N, C-alpha and C positions, 0 to 999 in steps of 0.2 A: 750228668755232671760235665761230660766231655765226649767228644767224638774224634775218631781217627780216620784220616784219609791218606793212605800211603804212609808217609813218615811225618805227616802234619797233624798235630793235635789242636783241636778247637775247644776252648773252654766254653761250656754252656751255662753254668750256674756256679754260684759260690759254694765252696765245699771241697771235699777231697776227691780228686780224679785218680783212679787206679788204672795204670797202664799195664798191659800184659804183653810179654814178648815170648814167642815160641819159635822153635826151629825144628822142622821135621828131619828124620834120618833117611838114609838110603842104604844101598847094599854095602857101603863101606863105612857109613857113619850112623851111629845111634842118634836118635832124636835128642836135641838139647833139653836140659832141664828148664822148664818154663820159669821165667823171672817176672816179677812185678815191680812197679815203681809207683809210688803215690805222690801226686802233685797237689798241693793245697792251694786253692784259689780264694783270696780274701776279697772283701767288698772293695769296689772301686771308690776312689775319693771324688769329691765334687767341691766346687768353690762357688761363692756368691760374692758380688762386689757392687757397690753403688756406682752408678754412671758418673762420669766426670762432670756432667752438667748439674749434678746435685748441688744446690747452693750451700755456702758456708756461713752466710750471714743474712739476716732478715730484720725487719722492723715490726714491732708489735702493731697490729692493725692491718698489716699486709693481707691480701686475700689468700685463702687456702690454695695450696699448690700441690701438684703431682710430682712424685719421684719415681724413678725406675732403677732396676738393678740388672746386672748381667750374671748369668749362671753357666755352669758347664752343661754339656749336651745330654744330661741324664733325663731330661723331660720332666723332672719333678718341679713343683711350684715353690717359689720363694715366698716367704711371709715377712711383711714389714710390720714394725711395731715401734713403740716409744718407751724408752727406759726412764723418761722424765715426764710422766703424765700430767704434772701440774704446769708444765711449760708448753707442751704440745701434745696433740693426740693424732692418731693415725687410723683412718678407716679405709681399708683396701690399700690403695697407693696414694691417698690424699692426706696431706698434712695440714692440720689447723693449729695456728699459734694461739696460745692461751695466756701467756705471761712473758715478761722479760726474763732473760737468763740464758741458759744453754739447753737447747733442745737436742737430745741424743736419740737418733734414729737407729733401729736395729734391723738387721736382715738375717733371716735364717732359712735353711733349706733342709727339710727332713730327708732321711734316708729310706731305703726299702730293702728288699732281700739282696739286692745286688750292689747297692750304693750306700756308703756310710753318710751320715748327716754331715752337712758342711759346717765348718767352724763359723760361729756367729761373727758378723762384722758390725761395727758401729760407726756412725757418721755424726759428728757434732755440728750443730748450727747455732751460731750466736744470734740471739734475739735481742735487739736493742729496744729500749723503751720508746713508745710512741712519742713523737714530738708534741710539745705543748701547743694547743690551738692558739693561733694568733689572737683570737678574741679574748683569750685569758691573759695575754701579755701586753695589752695596750692600756693606756690610762685616758679616761675622758673627763675633762673638767670644764667648768663654766665659771669664770671669774675666780679661779682657784679652788672652787668647790668640786669635790670628786663625785662623779655619777657612776654608780655601780652597774656592772653588766646585769641585764635582765631586771633593772629597777622598774617596779610597777607603781611607785608612789611619787608622782610629780610633786615638786615643792618650789616655792618662790625663791628659796635660798640658793638652789643650784640652777635656777633658770629654766627648769623643765616645766614649771607652772608659770605661764605667761600672765597670770592674773586676769583682771577684768579690763577690757578696753571696748570703746564704742564699735558697733558694727561698721564694716567697710574701712576702718582705720587699720594701721599696720604697726606691729611691734616686732623688732628684730633682736634675736639673741645670738651671740657668738659663742661657739663651743670649740674646745681645743682637744685634738686627738694626738696623743704622744706615743712614740714607739719605744718600748722598754727592752726590745730584743737587741741582740748583737748583730743582726743582719737587717737589711731593708725589708719592709713589708708593703704589700699592695692591697689597697682597698678596691675591691672589684665593683661594688655597687653600693649606693645608699638610696633608700626608699622610705616612703611613708605608708603605713597601713592603718586601717581602722581597728579599734579595739573590738572585743567580742561582747562588750557590754550592750545590753538591750537599749533601744532608743529611749531617751528620757521623755518627760512630759506626760500628758494624760490623753493622748490620742488626738492632739491638735494637729492640723495640717495647714498648708499655705504659708505665706510670708509672715514672719514675726512682726507684729505691730501692736501698738497700744499696750506694750508690756507683756504680750502673750509669749509663752515658752514654745520654742520649736520642738517638734516631735523627733527631729533627726539630730540627736546629740552626739553621735559618734564623731563625725566631722573631721576626719584626717585631711579632707580636701581643703580645709581652711588653713592648713599649714603648708609651707613650701620650703624646699631645700635650695640654697644658693651654692651649689658646688657641682663640679663636673667629675665624673668617674670614667674609667679607673684612674687612680693616681697612686704614687709611691711615696712613702715616708722613710727616709734613711734612718739608720740606727741612731738612737739618742735624739732624734729630731721630732718636731711637732708640726701639725697642720691644722689651721683653723677652718671651720665651715660655719655657715649661718643658717638659722631657722627663722622663717617669717610666719607670723600669725596674723591673719586677716579674717576676722569673723564675718560670716555672711548672714548670720541670724543671731537673735538674742538667745543666750543660754550656753550651757557647758559644751565645749568642743574637745574631743579627745583623739589621740592617735598614738602610734608606736613608730619610732625611728628604728629602721633595720639597716645595720651596717654589715655587709658581707665581705669577707676577706678572700684572698687568693687560695687559701686552703679550705674554703667552704665553711669555715667557722663563722659564727654570727654574734654580733654584739647588739642587743636590743635595749631600748629604754623608752618609758612612757612619757608622753607630753600632754599638756592640756592648757586650755585657756577658756575664758568666758566672754561672750559677746554681750554688750549692753546696749540699751537704746541710745541713739546719737541725737543730741539736741542741735547738731550743726547741719542736719540735712533738711532743707525746706520741704514741706509736704508737696509743693508743686514742682519740685525738681524732678528729673527723670527717675531718680532713685526713689524719691518720695512718692511719686505717682505709682511706681511698681509696688511699693509697700502698701499703699492705700488699696490698689486693685486686689492684691493678695488678701488683704484683710476683708474686703467686701466679698470675695469669693468664699473665703472661710465662713463668713457670717451667713451667706446664702445657704451653704451646705448645712450649717447647724440648724437653720430654720426649717429646711426640708426634712431633716432627720427628726426635728421636734414635732 
């Protein structure tokens, strides 16, 4: 429990240390009556605290983050936890946000034979809701008709179905993108992509001629965007952009317009149009000759396969 060196007592363990004092006698003095004194040693206290760098606010959707604590020099390990497991979870010293609200972190340090357990400390973190994606806060219209985000059903009413036009002619539709947020938004990019629909037709190849259906019906390349990105739309304002449809072959042509915003959110909508035979292209014009040559190549291949 304790040791004595000279008049110095060193406590070695928690408990009662009994000190003995004796004094021998001599020719003139009898030995003193021994006396004892008991000294009780209690467990040492210890403390734990969150570091000053521990955040007090976060936004839902932020990446998981590490926290650390400081402890007394007992050498005992501190344990981190969450008293609000529906808002945040803790694994080791890594905190993961799960919902908006108050995330309350806890830190504990257990005791042992010589140290009492530290008093639990708590650290609240306000978790704000994730911001609404810009793509969900914009409005897209064509001639006043609303086009929904992720619309997969082109229609002539809202201009996403360009209808039927002769090949190599062009039809332009103007669309309006409106900012309904209270802050400016930035359109990072606008692009055209093919649909995942399988190629139409019955295995025909070559240039479409004599009313034959092209095998390559996805056809996003027959559409073009007339706009330059990136660009910004102020709060409450609108910006027009145009889509051109120039069918290169007879048949259904499809695509997807992909609008990407500065927060990486995406607004998509499907478009389509149909190319028809053009009665205005002379057969001996350069275009007509190309069409005729394509048809002859196709016919030759069909004869070989037959």
